[in-house]
C-alpha positions in Angstrom: -14.9 -1.2 -10.4 -17.0 0.2 -7.7 -20.0 0.2 -10.0 -21.2 -2.9 -12.1 -18.6 -3.2 -15.1 -20.2 -2.1 -18.5 -19.2 -5.3 -20.1 -21.1 -7.4 -17.8 -24.5 -6.0 -18.4 -24.5 -7.2 -21.8 -24.4 -10.7 -20.4 -27.8 -12.5 -20.7 -29.3 -14.2 -17.8 -31.9 -17.0 -18.2 -34.9 -17.2 -15.8 -33.3 -20.6 -14.7 -30.1 -18.6 -13.8 -32.0 -15.9 -11.9 -33.9 -18.6 -9.9 -30.8 -20.5 -9.1 -28.9 -17.3 -7.9 -31.9 -16.2 -5.9 -31.8 -19.4 -4.1 -28.0 -19.1 -3.3 -28.6 -15.4 -2.1 -31.8 -16.3 -0.1 -29.9 -18.8 1.7 -27.5 -16.2 3.1 -29.8 -13.2 3.5 -33.3 -11.9 4.4 -34.6 -10.4 1.3 -37.1 -7.5 1.0 -37.4 -7.6 -2.8 -35.9 -9.4 -5.7 -35.8 -8.5 -9.3 -33.8 -8.8 -12.7 -33.1 -5.1 -13.2 -31.5 -4.2 -16.6 -30.8 -8.0 -16.7 -28.9 -7.9 -13.5 -30.1 -10.0 -10.8 -30.8 -7.3 -8.0 -31.7 -8.0 -4.2 -32.9 -5.6 -1.9 -31.8 -6.6 1.7 -34.1 -6.3 5.1 -32.3 -4.2 7.8 -30.7 -4.8 9.9 -29.0 -8.0 9.5 -25.3 -9.4 9.4 -23.8 -9.1 6.1 -20.1 -9.7 6.3 -19.9 -13.5 6.8 -22.9 -14.3 4.7 -21.6 -12.2 1.7 -18.2 -14.2 1.8 -20.0 -17.3 1.9 -22.3 -16.1 -1.1 -19.0 -15.2 -3.1 -17.6 -18.8 -2.4 -20.9 -20.4 -3.8 -20.8 -17.9 -6.9 -17.4 -18.6 -7.7 -18.2 -22.0 -9.0 -20.6 -20.2 -11.5 -18.1 -17.7 -12.4 -20.0 -14.9 -10.8 -19.3 -12.3 -8.3 -21.5 -9.9 -6.2 -21.6 -6.4 -5.1 -23.0 -4.9 -1.9 -23.8 -1.3 -1.6 -25.9 1.0 0.2 -28.0 3.4 -1.7 -30.5 5.9 -0.7 -30.6 4.2 2.7 -31.2 0.8 1.3 -28.7 -2.2 0.9 -28.5 -3.6 -2.6 -26.8 -6.9 -3.7 -26.2 -7.2 -7.4 -24.8 -10.3 -9.0 -22.7 -10.2 -12.3 -20.6 -12.3 -14.2 -16.9 -12.3 -13.1 -14.9 -10.0 -15.5 -12.0 -11.8 -17.2 -8.7 -11.5 -15.9 -5.7 -10.9 -18.2 -2.5 -13.1 -17.6 0.3 -11.3 -16.3 3.6 -11.4 -18.4 6.2 -12.2 -15.7 8.9 -11.5 -18.4 8.5 -7.8 -17.6 8.7 -8.3 -13.9 12.0 -10.1 -14.4 13.4 -7.3 -16.8 12.2 -4.5 -14.6 14.0 -6.3 -11.6 17.2 -6.8 -13.3 17.1 -3.1 -14.4 16.5 -1.9 -10.9 19.4 -4.1 -9.6 21.7 -2.2 -12.0 20.5 1.2 -11.3 20.3 0.8 -7.4 24.1 -0.7 -7.7 25.1 2.4 -9.8 23.5 4.5 -7.0 25.2 2.7 -4.3 28.4 2.9 -6.2 28.3 6.6 -6.2 27.0 7.5 -2.7 29.5 5.3 -1.2 32.1 7.3 1.0 35.7 7.2 -0.4 36.8 4.8 2.8 34.3 2.1 1.5 34.9 0.1 -1.6 32.2 1.3 -4.0 31.7 -2.1 -5.4 31.0 -3.3 -1.7 28.8 -0.1 -1.4 26.8 -0.6 -4.4 26.2 -4.3 -3.7 25.1 -3.6 -0.1 22.9 -0.8 -1.2 21.2 -3.0 -3.9 20.6 -5.8 -1.4 19.2 -3.5 1.3 17.0 -1.6 -1.1 15.5 -4.5 -2.6 14.9 -6.1 0.9 12.8 -3.2 1.9 11.0 -2.8 -1.5 10.7 -6.5 -1.9 9.2 -7.0 1.6 6.8 -4.3 1.3 5.5 -5.4 -2.0 5.1 -9.1 -0.9 3.4 -8.1 2.0 0.9 -6.8 -0.2 1.0 -9.8 -2.5 0.7 -12.4 0.1 -2.3 -10.6 1.6 -4.0 -10.4 -1.7 -3.6 -14.2 -2.1 -4.9 -14.9 1.2 -7.9 -13.0 0.3 -8.2 -14.5 -3.1 -7.6 -11.2 -4.8 -5.9 -11.6 -8.1 -2.7 -9.6 -8.2 0.6 -9.3 -10.1 4.0 -9.9 -8.8 5.9 -6.7 -7.8 7.1 -4.4 -10.8 10.4 -2.9 -9.4 10.8 0.6 -11.1 14.3 1.5 -11.9 15.6 5.3 -11.5 18.5 7.6 -11.6 20.9 8.3 -8.7 21.0 8.9 -5.8 18.3 6.6 -5.1 18.3 4.2 -8.2 14.7 3.4 -7.9 11.3 4.8 -7.9 9.9 2.1 -5.6 8.0 -0.9 -6.7 4.2 -1.9 -7.1 1.6 -4.6 -7.7 -1.4 -4.3 -9.6 -4.7 -5.7 -8.3 -6.9 -7.3 -10.9 -9.8 -7.8 -8.8 -11.5 -6.2 -5.9 -11.0 -7.4 -2.2 -14.3 -8.9 -0.8 -14.7 -6.5 2.0 -13.4 -3.6 4.0 -11.2 -6.0 6.2 -9.5 -7.4 3.1 -9.1 -3.9 1.8 -7.4 -2.8 5.0 -5.2 -5.7 5.2 -3.8 -5.5 1.7 -3.3 -1.8 2.4 -1.7 -2.1 5.6 0.6 -5.2 5.5 2.9 -3.7 2.9 3.7 -0.7 4.9 4.0 -2.7 8.2 6.5 -5.3 6.7 8.6 -2.8 4.9 8.7 -0.7 8.0 10.1 -3.4 10.1 12.7 -4.2 7.5 13.7 -0.6 7.1 14.1 -0.2 10.9 16.5 -3.2 10.9 18.4 -1.9 8.0 18.6 1.4 9.6 19.9 0.3 12.9 22.7 -1.9 11.3 23.6 0.6 8.9 24.0 3.4 11.4 26.3 1.3 13.3 28.5 1.4 10.2 28.7 5.3 9.7 32.1 6.4 8.9 33.9 9.4 10.9 35.1 11.9 8.4 37.0 15.3 8.9 34.7 17.0 6.2 32.7 19.7 7.3 28.9 19.2 7.0 27.4 20.8 3.8 24.0 19.9 4.7 21.9 17.3 6.7 19.5 14.9 5.4 16.3 15.2 7.1 16.3 12.5 9.9 13.0 10.7 10.6 11.9 10.8 14.2 12.8 6.8 14.0 16.4 7.5 13.2 16.7 10.0 15.9 15.6 7.4 18.5 17.8 4.7 17.1 20.7 7.1 17.1 20.2 7.8 20.7 19.8 4.2 21.7 23.0 3.2 19.8 24.9 6.1 21.2 23.9 4.8 24.9 25.1 1.4 23.9 28.0 2.8 22.7 27.6 1.2 19.1 27.7 4.3 16.8 31.1 6.2 16.0 31.7 9.5 17.0 32.6 12.5 14.6 36.0 14.0 14.9 36.0 17.7 16.1 34.7 19.9 13.4 33.9 16.9 11.3 31.0 14.7 10.6 29.7 10.9 10.1 29.2 9.8 6.6 26.3 7.3 5.9 27.1 4.0 4.8 25.1 3.0 1.8 23.0 0.4 3.8 22.1 3.3 6.1 21.0 5.3 3.3 19.0 2.4 2.1 17.3 2.3 5.6 16.5 6.1 5.3 15.1 5.7 1.8 12.9 2.7 3.1 11.6 4.9 6.0 10.6 7.8 3.5 9.0 5.3 1.2 6.8 4.0 4.1 5.9 7.4 5.0 4.7 8.4 1.4 2.8 5.3 0.9 0.9 5.8 4.3 -0.5 9.3 3.0 -4.3 8.8 3.1 -4.8 9.7 -0.7 -5.7 7.9 -4.0 -4.4 4.3 -4.6 -1.5 4.8 -2.3 -1.4 2.2 0.7 -2.9 5.0 3.1 -5.6 5.6 0.6 -6.7 1.8 0.6 -6.5 2.0 4.5 -8.5 5.5 4.7 -11.1 3.9 2.4 -11.6 0.9 4.4 -11.8 3.2 7.6 -14.2 5.8 6.5 -15.5 5.0 2.8 -15.7 7.7 0.5 -17.0 10.3 3.1 -13.5 12.1 3.9 -11.7 11.1 0.7 -11.4 14.6 -0.8 -10.1 16.4 2.6 -7.6 13.6 3.3 -6.1 13.9 -0.3 -5.9 17.8 0.1 -4.2 17.5 3.4 -1.7 14.9 1.9 -1.0 17.4 -0.9 -0.5 20.1 1.6 1.9 17.9 3.7 4.0 16.9 0.7 4.3 20.8 -0.5 5.5 21.4 3.1 8.1 18.8 2.5 8.8 20.3 -0.8 8.0 17.0 -2.5 6.5 18.7 -5.4 6.4 15.9 -7.9 4.8 13.5 -5.5 2.3 16.3 -4.5 1.2 16.6 -8.2 1.0 12.9 -8.5 -1.2 12.7 -5.4 -3.5 15.6 -6.7 -3.8 13.9 -10.0 -4.6 10.4 -8.4 -7.3 12.0 -6.1 -9.2 12.8 -9.1 -10.3 9.3 -9.5 -12.8 7.5 -7.1 -11.4 4.7 -5.2 -13.3 1.4 -6.3 -13.8 0.1 -2.8 -14.2 -3.6 -1.9 -17.0 -5.8 -3.2 -18.9 -5.6 0.1 -19.0 -1.8 1.0 -21.6 -2.2 3.6 -20.0 -4.4 6.3 -18.0 -2.3 8.7 -14.3 -2.7 9.5 -13.2 -5.0 12.3 -12.5 -3.4 15.7 -9.1 -5.1 15.8 -8.0 -3.4 12.4 -9.4 -0.1 13.8 -6.8 -0.5 16.7 -4.1 -1.5 14.1 -4.8 1.9 12.2 -3.4 3.6 15.4 -0.4 1.7 15.0 -0.1 2.6 11.5 -0.4 6.6 12.5 2.5 5.9 14.9 4.4 4.4 12.2 3.7 7.4 10.0 4.8 9.9 12.8 8.1 7.8 13.2 8.8 8.2 9.5 8.6 11.9 9.5 11.2 14.4 10.4 10.3 16.2 13.6 11.2 19.6 12.1 8.2 19.2 10.0 5.8 19.2 12.7 7.5 22.5 13.7 6.6 23.7 10.5 3.1 22.8 10.7 
């Protein structure tokens, strides 16, 4: 949707429509040239001039006429085009509900199977389900609420059931319209990982205090994110985490495992590629300029992590151009650029330190 949708170019604008639209556009922008190009009201803007707030006001005025606008820079010129708003197909919420129920079942089964012997497996399954849905649900509702705030049409979360040991492949929302500008695109991409990370941090902290000492000899170690190492040291200093018996180990409570999964999901979503959350954030920060390089770095990163299926998926997603926002000319606000530094910090906290030694 970064280009004018084909179906909208067939709609006819009368001369009266064109004059009315031109009046709205000229009230917000200084125009260099106006024309009806291929039956699309097209306006070349004088430079330099403020575009962010005027474009938002224009969108609001065009909304009453069921129209939208695109603002792009082409060959050094700023061009605004007005087209009919594409129709939005209503969502079938029954699908969301069925997938949620299926995910509740699969995560309960996963929690039941990963519960240590000393924990009632039904309690383990139930607690794992609640913890997982809390992380994933908060993450996706962060996207949804921010999309609503920016008047971007988006579906309710689609939870994706999966086999043990995770019981889910995560959750997604589908955007049915483009965000108005780079600020909105950044916010929609960032608010999910930030809110999900906070909940994953809380669940991890609670879960690690519930680890179970066991005489079993460790057969392998789950890659601990840097955040987990920090939490463990803090809990040990406060004497809030059990100690393993000599030669034994600590078994993860299902709640702790859910926290670990939430942290890993946050890390994967922040990769700056395709339509991942990090891809939206990178698109808002730098446009299309570094898209290919960032995508290939993400694929390399996943190969180092040995997450080969995800690497293939990211490579596939990167073949498609990100649509961007309606206003792809106005720059990202300074405050959001500062938030991007916080997001980099979250990404680092969600990654095992051993990975950086490999890199």
